[in-house]
N, C-alpha and C positions, 0 to 999 in steps of 0.2 A: 325211549327210555334207554339209559346207559346199560351196556352189557353186564357190568358187574352187579348193578342193582337187580337186573332181570335174573341173573343167575342166583343171586341171594334169595330172591322171591321164589324161584323154582325149588331151591333147596329147602326153604322154610315151608313151602307148601307140602313138599314130599314128606318132611319130618312131622308135620301136623297131621297129615292123612294117616301116616303110620301110627302115630300116637292115638288118634281117634279109634282106629281098628284094634290096636293092641289093648287099649283100655276096655273096650267092649268085651274082648276075649277074656282079659283078666277079671272083669266083673262077673262073668259067668263062673269062673273058677272060684272066686270069693263066695259066691252064692252056694256053690257045691260044698265048700268047706265050712259053711255055717256062719259066714260073715255078711249078713245082708246089708248093713250100713256101709261096709267097705265096698260092697258091690255097687251100691247106689252112688257112692263118692266116685268110683271109677266111671259110672255111666254119666254122671253130671259133668265131670271134667272131660270125658270123651266128647261130649256135646260142645264144650268150650273150645276144644281143639278143632272141631269142625268148623266153628265160627272163625277161628284164626285161619284155617285153610282156605275158607271161602273168601276172607278178606284178602289174603295173598294172591289167590287165583284171580280175583276181580281186578287187582292191580296189573295183572298180566294181560289185560283184555286186548291190547294192541299188538301182542307178540304173535308171530306167525311161524308155522313149521314145528317140527319136532325138536325136542331138546332133552339131553340127559341131565337129571337132577340128582346130585349126590346129597344123601341125608344121613345124619347120625341116627342110629336106632338100636334099641334093645330087642333082642329076639328071644323067642322060647316061652314055653308055658311050664311054670314051676309052681311051688307053693305060693299062697297069697303073700306070705312074708317076703319071699324072694321076688315076686312080682312087684310088691310095693317098693322094694330096694331098687329094682330097675326103674320104676317110675320116678323115684326121687332123683336117681342119677341122671335120667334124661332131662328132667325139669331144671336141675342144677346146671347141667351143660348149657341148656338154652339161656339161662339167666347170666352165667358168668362168662360164657365164651361166644356163643353163637349170636344172640341178638344184640349184645353191645357192638359187635363188629358191623353187623348189618345195618344197625341204626347210624353209626358213624359214616359208613359208605353212602347211605341214602341222603344223609344231611350234606355231605360234601358234594354229592352230585345233584343236589337240589331236587330230589325226587320226593316231593311232599307226601304223595299217597302212600308210597312205600314206607316212608318214615313213620306215618301214622299207623300203618298196619303193623309194623314191627314194634312200635311203642305200645300198642294195645297188647300184643302178644307178650312182650317182655314184662310188662307190669302184671299181667295175669299169671304168668308162669311162676312168679315169686309166691303168689298166693297158693298155687297148685302144690309147689314143693312143700310148703308148711302144712298144708292139709294131709298130704301123703305121709309126712313125718309123724303127724298125730295118729294116723291110721296104723302106721308101722309100730308105734309104741304100744298101742292097744293089742294089736295082733301078737306082738312079741310077749305080752303077758297072757296070751291064750284067750283074749276076749274080743268081742266086736267093739268097735269104736262107738262112742255116743255121738250121734249126729242128728241135727235138726234138718229142716228143709235145705237143700242145696239150691241156690239161686244163680242162674247164669244169664248174663246179658247177651241177647241175640245180636247185638251190634258189635261189641268189642270182646266178648268172651269173659268179662270180668266175673269172677265167681266168689260166692260167699255163703256162709251157713246163716240161717235165720230168716228173718222177714225181708221181703223185697223193699228196697229203698225207694223213696219217691222218685229219685233220679240216680242213674248209675254214676258212682263217684269217679269213674274213669272217663266216660264218653258223654255223660249227661243224658243218655237215653231215658225216656220215661218208663215208669213201672210196667206198663203194658208190653214192653219189649223184652220182658224176662220170661225164662222158662224155668219151672220149678221142678225139682226132683225130690219128691216126698215119700 
């Protein structure tokens, strides 16, 4: 694997791992503040971030030795409204800056596995940003968001509210490959 693509995978892995944990912590805070649906959204998206981290990590299977991985991350535990703002900012950074660059480098270097992993993450982070924006709007009005079951594809991390599709629209995984947060 080319050094640049490996570095991008390490950075993306680190960022997704931190998002996974950060969203779990923020879910607990949302629960404490009386926003159980926002908490469930954080938990569902946390799981999707774990799927992304796993996909990136798997692509690094032939890498040996230790390496430092730099990642963009939001830190701190504040109000649910502020935590949602941090989540939106992180997702938008990934959508507008991080993953487009990583995708182009993987494409240029003909790293098809990394390209696929980055594509899955980029496509899904767009959905996450929109879902967090809906949650932020509700919390901004002092209420919990309305939220049906949150469905997450275990293969690519694609996330949606509602019923499980017959096939994942992103990776074509069958409906038995979904985890539901209800």
